[in-house]
Backbone as a ProteinNet text record, in pm:
[ID]
protein_1_A
[PRIMARY]
XXXXXXXXXXXXXXXXXXXXXXXXXXXXXXXXXXXXXXXXXXXXXXXXXXXXXXXXXXXXXXXXXXXXXXXXXXXXXXXXXXXXXXXXXXXXXXXXXXXXXXXXXXXXXXXXXXXXXXXXXXXXXXXXXXXXXXXXXXXXXXXXXXXXXXXXXXXXXXXXXXXXXXXXXXXXXXXXXXXXXXXXXXXXXXXXXXXXXXXXXXXXXXXXXXXXX
[TERTIARY]
1767.1	1798.8	1762.8	1829.7	1818.5	1759.8	1627.1	1521.9	1620.7	1624.1	1678	1558.7	1558.4	1452.8	1504.7	1431.6	1533.4	1477.8	1559.8	1510.7	1411.2	1282.5	1160.6	1261.3	1417.2	1444.4	1544.3	1567.6	1714.4	1575.7	1457.6	1393.5	1420.6	1442.8	1446.1	1321.9	1361.2	1196.7	1074.9	1125	1041.1	952.3	1014.9	983.9	877.2	913.4	810	665	710.7	609.9	484.2	524	494.4	390.4	406.2	394.9	280.8	286.7	154.6	81.3	98.1	8.8	6.4	-73.5	-54.8	-71.9	-1.4	2.5	-105.9	-157.3	-296.2	-253.4	-339.1	-314.3	-423.7	-375.7	-478.4	-428.9	-520	-543.5	-586.9	-542.5	-604.8	-521.8	-686.8	-658.5	-656.3	-592.6	-612.7	-614.9	-704.3	-712.5	-730	-682.7	-699.5	-807.4	-910.1	-1016.6	-1072.9	-1046.5	-1090	-1079.4	-1036.1	-1056.8	-1108.3	-1151.2	-1236.1	-1194.6	-1199.4	-1129.8	-1258.9	-1196.9	-1294.8	-1257.2	-1109.4	-1043.9	-917.7	-875.3	-759.4	-643.3	-532.8	-371.6	-401.3	-404	-400.5	-518.6	-475.6	-622.4	-749.1	-700.2	-817.4	-797.5	-749.6	-677.1	-596.6	-576.6	-457.1	-407.1	-289.7	-244.7	-197.1	-241.4	-215.1	-167	-45.1	-22.3	-60.8	-35.6	-77.7	-20.5	60	92.2	36.1	105.3	32.6	148.3	201.5	293.4	261.9	295.9	275.9	405	464.1	561	501.2	534.9	520	610.5	620	772.9	879	978.4	1098.3	1059.5	971.6	980.9	994.1	1009.3	1029.3	916.1	933.6	782.7	704.7	624.5	547.7	460	500.6	454.1	388.6	232.8	184.3	187.2	150.7	149.8	62.8	-17.1	-129.6	-108.7	-95.6	-138.9	-291.4	-300.8	-509.7	-479.3	-399.4	-436.3	-494.1	-565.8	-632.6	-780.8	-731.5	-851.6	-901.8	-1047.3	-1100.7	-1170	-1248.6	-1311	-1436.5	-1444.5	-1536.8	-1478.9	-1561.2	-1481.5	-1395.6	-1310.8	-1249.7	-1188.3	-1229.9	-1160.8	-1034.8	-966.7	-838.7	-820.3	-867	-857.9	-724.3	-654.7	-514	-532.5	-492	-533.4	-390.1	-352.3	-265.6	-297.6	-293.4	-341.2	-391.9	-436.9	-403.4	-266.3	-254.7	-140.7	-155.3	-60.8	-84.2	25.3	-56.3	77.2	28.6	123.9	161.8	126.5	131.6	56.5	164.2	343.1	405.2	457.6	392.2	441.4	381.7	433.4	383.5	359.6	282.2	229.2	187.3	277.7	292.8	193.5	132.7	72.2	103.8	152.4	204.6	120.4	75	-27.8	44.7	55.6	80.8	51.7	-34.8	-83	-22.8	33.9	103.4	45.3	37.5	10.5	100.7	142.5	295.6	250.5	205.1	192.9	311.3	429.2	523.6	644.5	611.7	719.5	738.5	785.6	754.4	723.5	687.2	615.8	742.6	818.1	970.8	982.9	999.6	1099.2	959.8	837.6	720.2	759	759.7	742.7	806.7	989.5	1040.1	1070.1	1043.6	1077.9	945.8	856.8	725.1	792.9	811.7	874.3	994	1060	1191.3	1155.3	989.3	997.2	869.8	828.6	717.1	834.3	942.1	1044.1	1078.3	1118.2	1162.6	1039.3	933	805.7	809.8	825.6	821.9	937.1	1047.1	1138.8	1167	1096.7	1076.9	1036.4	1082.7	1056.8	916.6	817.6	699.1	687.4	786.2	717.5	801	814.1	857	755.4	635.5	497	390.5	355.2	247	99.9	15.2	-88.5	-88.5	27.7	83.3	71.8	25.1	56.9	183.5	182.2	318.3	350.4	228.9	256.2	402	416.7	549.6	660.2	666.4	786.2	799.8	692	669.7	700.4	670	697.4	863.5	949.9	1058.5	1137.7	1092.9	1125.7	1137.8	983.4	956.6	958.3	1056.3	1080.6	1125.5	1215.4	1254.2	1144.9	1049.6	922.9	869.7	843.5	777.5	814.3	798.6	828.2	782.3	673.9	592.2	544.9	485.8	458.4	332.5	264.6	130.9	147.8	272.5	299.7	331.1	295.3	274.2	159.3	231.6	198.2	41.7	-92.9	-194	-232.4	-198.1	-201	-77.1	-56.9	54.8	23.2	49.2	-27.2	47.3	112.8	178.9	93.2	51.2	-27	41.9	62.4	169.8	81.2	49	-40.1	26.2	-9.2	22.6	-64.5	-33.3	-169.2	-272.4	-227.7	-360.6	-433.1	-375.9	-455	-513	-469.5	-556.2	-670.3	-648	-770.4	-858.5	-802.2	-917.9	-1005	-954	-1027.9	-1127.3	-1115.1	-1180	-1261.1	-1239.9	-1333.9	-1489.6	-1421.7	-1547	-1588.7	-1530.5	-1593.3	-1494.5	-1556.9	-1502.6	-1575.4	-1572.6	-1444.5	-1429.1	-1332.1	-1308.2	-1233.3	-1340.2	-1321.7	-1281.2	-1169.5	-1113.3	-1124.5	-1162.6	-1154	-1080.6	-983.5	-936.3	-883.5	-917.9	-908.2	-737.6	-705.5	-610.6	-602.4	-523.3	-505.3	-372.2	-363.5	-207.5	-127.1	-16.8	86.4	52.7	93.9	79.5	121.1	22.6	53.3	97.4	118.5	229.8	69.9	113.5	-2.7	-11.8	-165.4	-184.9	-201.7	-213.5	-222.6	-407.8	-436.3	-604	-629.8	-510.9	-525.7	-462.9	-487	-412.3	-492.2	-472.2	-579.5	-644	-754.1	-843.9	-878.4	-817.2	-834.4	-907.6	-998.4	-1049.7	-965.8	-943.4	-878.7	-988.4	-1036.3	-1102.6	-999.9	-966.7	-934.6	-1025	-973.4	-1064.8	-964.8	-975.7	-924.4	-990	-989.3	-1083.3	-1000.5	-1043.6	-983.8	-1044.2	-984.8	-1060.6	-976.2	-1024.9	-993.8	-884.6	-699.2	-623.7	-638.7	-528.1	-534.3	-460.7	-567.6	-514.3	-512.1	-613.7	-609.7	-747.1	-743.7	-876	-923.7	-911.6	-1012.8	-965.5
-3400.8	-3307.2	-3153.5	-3062	-2931.4	-2896.5	-2806.6	-2736.3	-2608.3	-2598	-2437.7	-2380.9	-2229.1	-2171.9	-2035.8	-2067.6	-1964.2	-1784.7	-1742.2	-1576.8	-1569.6	-1484	-1481.6	-1424	-1309.8	-1244.5	-1341.9	-1476.4	-1564.5	-1625.8	-1686.4	-1752.3	-1753	-1800.3	-1779.8	-1739	-1696.5	-1653.2	-1743.3	-1869.9	-1947	-2010.9	-2007.8	-2060.4	-1921.5	-1824.6	-1681.6	-1736.5	-1739.4	-1726.3	-1878.4	-1953.3	-2044.7	-2052.4	-1989.1	-1957.3	-1874.6	-1777.4	-1637.2	-1685.1	-1802.6	-1884	-1853.2	-1899.4	-1844.3	-1705	-1634.2	-1517.9	-1468.7	-1377.2	-1336.2	-1351.8	-1384.1	-1403.2	-1291.5	-1246.7	-1194.1	-1223.6	-1227.5	-1251.4	-1163.8	-1100.6	-977	-1001.7	-918.5	-917.1	-752.3	-749.6	-584.4	-576.4	-489.4	-455.4	-360	-295.2	-174.2	-208.2	-152.2	-229.1	-157.9	-29.6	42.8	197.3	329.6	432.7	528.9	607.8	691.7	821.3	824	985.7	1079.1	1208.7	1301.4	1384.2	1376.4	1459.3	1408.6	1348.3	1271.4	1382	1353.9	1409.3	1483.1	1346.4	1364.6	1427.3	1461.4	1549.5	1485.2	1340.4	1209.4	1135.1	1023.5	891.6	930.6	874.4	852.6	676	662.9	525.5	471.1	391.7	358.7	219.2	239.7	171.1	148.8	21.9	62.2	-53.4	4.9	-103.1	-120.2	-202.1	-250.1	-323.4	-247.3	-285	-305.5	-405.2	-419.3	-498.1	-437.8	-478.1	-516.4	-628.4	-628.9	-705	-602.5	-646.4	-633.8	-772.5	-775.2	-830.2	-845.4	-972.6	-871.3	-882.8	-834.8	-795	-693.7	-627.8	-735.1	-723	-763.4	-693.8	-680.9	-561.3	-633.9	-616.3	-596.5	-531.9	-564.4	-435.1	-509	-422.3	-424	-318.1	-335.8	-244.3	-245.6	-121	-79.5	-32.4	12.6	72.7	197.6	220.2	319.5	377.5	446.6	529.2	658.2	655.8	787.8	842.2	936.1	972.6	868.6	830.3	756.3	652.2	527.1	403.9	333.3	255	153.1	86.5	-29.5	-159.9	-206.2	-219.3	-274.5	-438.9	-407.5	-591.9	-573.5	-544.2	-564.2	-630.1	-742.5	-817.4	-862.5	-829.1	-942	-964.6	-1114.9	-1172.6	-1352.7	-1393.1	-1326.9	-1372.9	-1241	-1204.4	-1234.5	-1342	-1337	-1242.6	-1142.8	-1066.7	-1128.8	-1080.9	-1145.8	-996.2	-965.6	-850.7	-714.7	-759.5	-653.6	-604	-661.7	-593.9	-475.8	-412.9	-304.1	-284.6	-242.7	-268.8	-200.1	-175.7	-17.2	-73.1	-41.5	-49	88.5	39.3	175.8	159.6	245.1	282.1	303.8	306.3	411.8	373.1	522.7	484.6	578.8	535.8	613.2	618.3	754.8	779.4	759.3	660.6	650.6	579.9	616.4	545.2	528.2	565.3	536.5	473.5	369.7	307.7	178.8	63.8	-32.2	-128.6	-202.7	-276.9	-319	-377.9	-412.9	-248.6	-177.8	-56.7	-0.4	-5.2	45.1	-42.3	-166.4	-250.5	-242.6	-225	-219.4	-80.2	18.2	143.2	172.9	90.3	85.1	58.9	-105.4	-176.5	-104.3	-38.6	35.3	183.2	223.1	340.4	273.3	216.4	112.6	70.3	33.8	13.7	106.2	254.9	347.2	429.3	411	475.9	368.9	289.3	217.2	260.6	279.7	308.2	416.1	534.3	653.6	684.8	791.2	842.8	883.2	830.4	880	999.7	1087.4	1269.2	1310.5	1213.5	1310	1241.4	1215.9	1171.3	1232.2	1356.3	1394.7	1329.2	1302.9	1259.6	1094.2	1080.7	992.4	980.1	1098.1	1141.6	1157.7	1070.6	1077.5	1100.8	1163.1	1198.2	1273.6	1392.1	1439.2	1366.4	1245.5	1181.4	1105.6	1039.4	943.5	1034.4	1133.1	1231.4	1250.2	1227.6	1309.7	1134.7	1004.7	901.9	868.8	874.9	821.6	891.4	1009.6	1094.4	1029.3	919.9	874.9	781.3	765.1	695.5	785.8	941.1	1030.2	1055.5	982.4	1019.2	1111.5	1187.8	1290.5	1374	1516.9	1625.9	1553.7	1480	1485.8	1309.9	1273.4	1154.2	1214.6	1127.1	1161.5	1062.9	1047.6	1015.5	1068.9	985	1008.6	972.8	892.2	815.4	780.9	850.2	826.2	798.7	712.3	699.1	579.6	616.7	525.4	509.1	400.7	430.4	306.1	324.7	252.7	246.1	110.7	72.4	-23.8	-18.4	-115.4	-214.4	-366.3	-423.5	-430.3	-329.1	-330.4	-175.1	-87.6	18.9	-60.3	-155.8	-247	-330.3	-329	-456.5	-342.3	-205.1	-128.8	-81.4	-65.3	8.5	-126.5	-242.6	-345.6	-416.1	-390.6	-385.2	-307	-184.7	-66.6	-102.9	-104.4	-181.1	-269.6	-367.5	-507.4	-549.4	-538.6	-480.8	-318.3	-278.4	-124.5	-98.6	-1	42.2	204.2	259.3	353	424.8	570.7	642.4	754.8	825.5	905	974.3	1110	1169	1227.6	1252.3	1269.5	1374.7	1507.2	1612.1	1625.6	1550.8	1554.6	1702.6	1702.5	1770.5	1880.4	2042.2	2073.8	2025.8	2011.3	1939.3	2009.1	2001.5	2081.6	2144.9	2247.3	2333.2	2247.7	2224.4	2162.4	1962.8	1951.3	1843.6	1869.6	1785.6	1770.8	1847.9	1891.4	1971.4	1895.1	1946.6	1853.3	1727.2	1582.6	1475.3	1485.8	1477.4	1442.7	1292.1	1198.3	1054.8	1051.8	937.5	907	756	699.6	546.5	490.6	338.1	308.9	156.6	138.5	32	-86.1	-179.7	-261.3	-335.8	-320.7	-426.5	-531.2	-622.1	-740.9	-814.4	-811.6	-950.7	-1042.1	-1163.6	-1297.1	-1382.8	-1476	-1501.1	-1633.8	-1574.6	-1623.6	-1827.7	-1857.1	-2061.5	-2016.1	-2088.6	-2089.8	-1958.8	-1877.7	-1769.8	-1703.9	-1584.5	-1571.1	-1454.3	-1401	-1324.9	-1198.4
4610.9	4508.1	4530.2	4503.7	4568.1	4459.8	4516	4423.7	4379.1	4229.8	4211.9	4136.2	4203.2	4164.9	4037.4	3923.8	3855.4	3837.8	3880	3824.3	3735.8	3752.2	3595.8	3494.4	3512.7	3390.2	3358.1	3389.1	3326.3	3228	3213.1	3171.3	3043	2919.9	2804.3	2730.3	2608	2515.9	2502.3	2481.9	2454.9	2593.9	2693.5	2811.6	2840.8	2815.5	2849.2	2753.7	2625.4	2554	2576.8	2625.2	2677.4	2778	2893.9	3015.7	3014.8	2861.9	2869.6	2776.1	2673.8	2622.2	2476.3	2400.7	2236	2210.2	2101.8	2082.7	1983.6	2016.3	1922	1766.2	1707	1571.1	1461.8	1352.2	1321.8	1114	1058.6	940.5	863.5	736	671.2	551.6	455.9	307.8	239.7	170.6	133.2	12.4	-54.2	-212.9	-246.5	-355.6	-399	-512.9	-494.3	-565	-687	-667.6	-795.4	-760.2	-895	-883.1	-959.6	-947.3	-1004.8	-1056.8	-1214.6	-1271.1	-1301.4	-1210.4	-1276.1	-1347.7	-1345.6	-1478.3	-1492.8	-1634.4	-1682	-1681.5	-1665.7	-1705.6	-1819.3	-1924.6	-2077.9	-2102.5	-2256.2	-2301.1	-2318.1	-2354.1	-2357.2	-2258.2	-2308.8	-2226.6	-2172.7	-1989.5	-1937	-2002.5	-1959.8	-1977.2	-1846.8	-1777.7	-1637.3	-1604.1	-1516.2	-1452.9	-1312	-1245.4	-1104.6	-1039.5	-905	-836.8	-684.7	-618.7	-461.3	-394	-312.1	-230.2	-37.1	4.2	133.2	209.3	329.6	386.6	529.7	552.5	709.3	816.7	902.5	1017.1	913.2	931.3	853.6	751.7	688	610.1	441.7	316.2	189	143.6	98.6	60.2	-43.4	-42.3	-182.3	-265.6	-378.9	-507.4	-614	-643.2	-727.7	-831.2	-989.6	-1078.6	-1195.2	-1225.7	-1338.9	-1428.4	-1536.4	-1649.8	-1708.7	-1647.2	-1716.2	-1845.7	-1899.6	-2010.3	-2052.4	-2159.2	-2182.2	-2045.9	-1988.8	-1931.2	-1937.4	-1903.6	-1943.7	-1794.1	-1789.5	-1734.5	-1662.4	-1498.8	-1482.2	-1389.9	-1360.4	-1278.9	-1350.9	-1249.3	-1363.8	-1181.6	-1257.4	-1118.7	-1181.6	-1028.6	-1034.4	-962.2	-866.5	-797.3	-757.9	-739.8	-688.6	-541.5	-510.5	-373	-321.8	-226.7	-137.6	17.7	46.5	151.1	90.6	205	358	395.8	493.3	575.6	689.7	778.2	934	965.3	1071.9	1148.9	1296.6	1345.5	1490.2	1549.6	1678.9	1744.9	1757.2	1746	1716.8	1629.8	1533.1	1354.2	1305.4	1258.8	1166.8	1040.6	966.9	823.7	727.8	618.6	506.4	410.7	369.4	226.3	155.7	30.6	-86.6	-209	-248.6	-404.6	-493.6	-591.3	-705.9	-815.4	-888.9	-1036.4	-1120.8	-1224.1	-1285.2	-1456.3	-1499.8	-1639.9	-1718.6	-1808.2	-1898.4	-1996.3	-2102.5	-2211.9	-2337.1	-2269.7	-2404.4	-2373.5	-2257.1	-2205.6	-2221	-2215.7	-2224.8	-2071.6	-2080.3	-1955.4	-1832.7	-1924.8	-1790.2	-1735.4	-1792.3	-1733.6	-1646.8	-1684.3	-1608.1	-1473.9	-1457.8	-1368.6	-1260.5	-1325.7	-1269.5	-1165.7	-1256.4	-1155.2	-1051.3	-1116.9	-968.6	-851.1	-861.4	-782.4	-685.2	-740.5	-681.8	-603.1	-670.6	-586.1	-481.7	-480.8	-394	-261.9	-291.6	-165.4	-104.2	-217.2	-150	-54.9	-105.9	-26.4	118	100.4	235.3	356.6	310.3	362.7	430.3	382.8	403.4	554.2	645.4	778.8	765	875.5	899.5	895.6	981	938.7	797.6	741.8	586.2	480.6	543.5	473.9	524.9	559.3	627.8	510.4	595.1	567.4	458.4	430.3	340.4	225.3	147.1	17.5	-27.8	-139.5	-209.3	-336.7	-433.1	-540.9	-593.3	-502.1	-507	-533.7	-441.7	-396.2	-514.6	-582.7	-663.6	-777.2	-832.4	-934.4	-977.5	-855.7	-848.4	-896.6	-801.1	-820.7	-968.5	-1015.7	-1140.4	-1264.2	-1257.5	-1384.7	-1513.1	-1502.7	-1602.6	-1671.5	-1647.8	-1682	-1769.7	-1751.7	-1829.5	-1942.2	-2073.1	-2215.7	-2292.3	-2252.8	-2294.2	-2154.7	-2187.5	-2106	-2018.8	-2084.1	-1998.9	-1915.8	-1902.8	-1828	-1644.1	-1544.4	-1438.3	-1331	-1220.6	-1105.3	-1100.3	-1064.8	-1048.3	-915.5	-863.8	-687.6	-668	-573.9	-453.4	-329.1	-261.2	-105.6	-47.9	101.1	181.3	332.2	324.7	479.6	558.2	694.5	813.7	977.4	962	1086.1	1130.5	1309.6	1364.9	1337.1	1405.4	1392.8	1474.7	1570.7	1685.9	1601.1	1552.3	1501.1	1363	1292.2	1182.4	1276.5	1348.6	1430.5	1529.8	1533	1582	1483	1340.7	1243.7	1213.7	1198.9	1162.7	1255.9	1374.4	1486.3	1446.6	1405.2	1389.7	1242.6	1120.7	1006.9	927.5	911.8	861.5	779.3	629.5	565	604.5	632.1	630.3	510.6	446.3	312.8	312.7	240.1	244.2	110	105.6	-13.6	-1.5	-112.9	-85.2	-238.6	-197.6	-338.7	-361.1	-465.7	-522.6	-650.6	-599	-734.1	-764.9	-914.7	-952.2	-904.8	-983.6	-993.4	-1109.4	-1154	-1262.8	-1362.6	-1443.2	-1594.9	-1726.6	-1804.1	-1922.4	-1977.5	-2050.1	-2135.6	-2252.6	-2266.2	-2341.7	-2343.3	-2225.9	-2158.8	-2099.3	-2020.8	-1988.9	-1836.6	-1842.1	-1702.3	-1562.2	-1426.7	-1331.6	-1338.4	-1305	-1272.3	-1158.1	-1166.2	-1006.4	-1023.5	-956	-919.3	-765.4	-762.5	-609.8	-610.2	-514.3	-499.3	-379	-392	-319.7	-265	-137.3	-81.5	13.5	17.5	104.6	193.4	341.2	420.7	489.9	506.4	565.3	671.5	753.2	897.6	878.5	890.5	944.3	1023.5	1048.1	1184.9	1140.1	1200.4	1164.4	1219.7	1158.1	1195.3	1289.3	1403.8	1546	1646.2	1565.9	1614.8	1690.3	1779.2	1849.7	1791.5	1668.7	1637.6	1545.3
[MASK]
+++++++++++++++++++++++++++++++++++++++++++++++++++++++++++++++++++++++++++++++++++++++++++++++++++++++++++++++++++++++++++++++++++++++++++++++++++++++++++++++++++++++++++++++++++++++++++++++++++++++++++++++++++++

């Protein structure tokens, strides 16, 4: 029988993957843990709803929403968590967080608006999001949820990482704790002044099923 040697370029993808061995797998947990209020947007209490959204690769975005109710200056636990998520090395990850002060809309309207805005944020081109701060974008998208002058977005953030970037960060710090301060848009006369919030996120990497680290 004649021996036939296939050119490497003609091998199918599954054969190439088998020859290379198992692809490295990473399992991650993402949490928007808390925020600290130095100054509320309203005169006294803000009425906050929080969304956390994650999209990896071609998968649909996961969106979690939590209604915190009335909050004043100080620390406030959120503890919205997404994970475990298993990534392949070639994927890109987007994490979007929104905190909205709006005490005069029903929860269904808030949930629908925040979910739509999270997906719009994920779809933005990278060069449209300097530093990933999206307060002005979210203010435009969510304006229909502002029933009174003191309503408004107090945290708006999108980060986009490659899996290799996530691995590098969590090689250095695991868990990786991110803190970021947000100064809100101008509030109307008679409100509590511009909001001043600081958010805290935690990213943890664990050994994935069948993975190498």
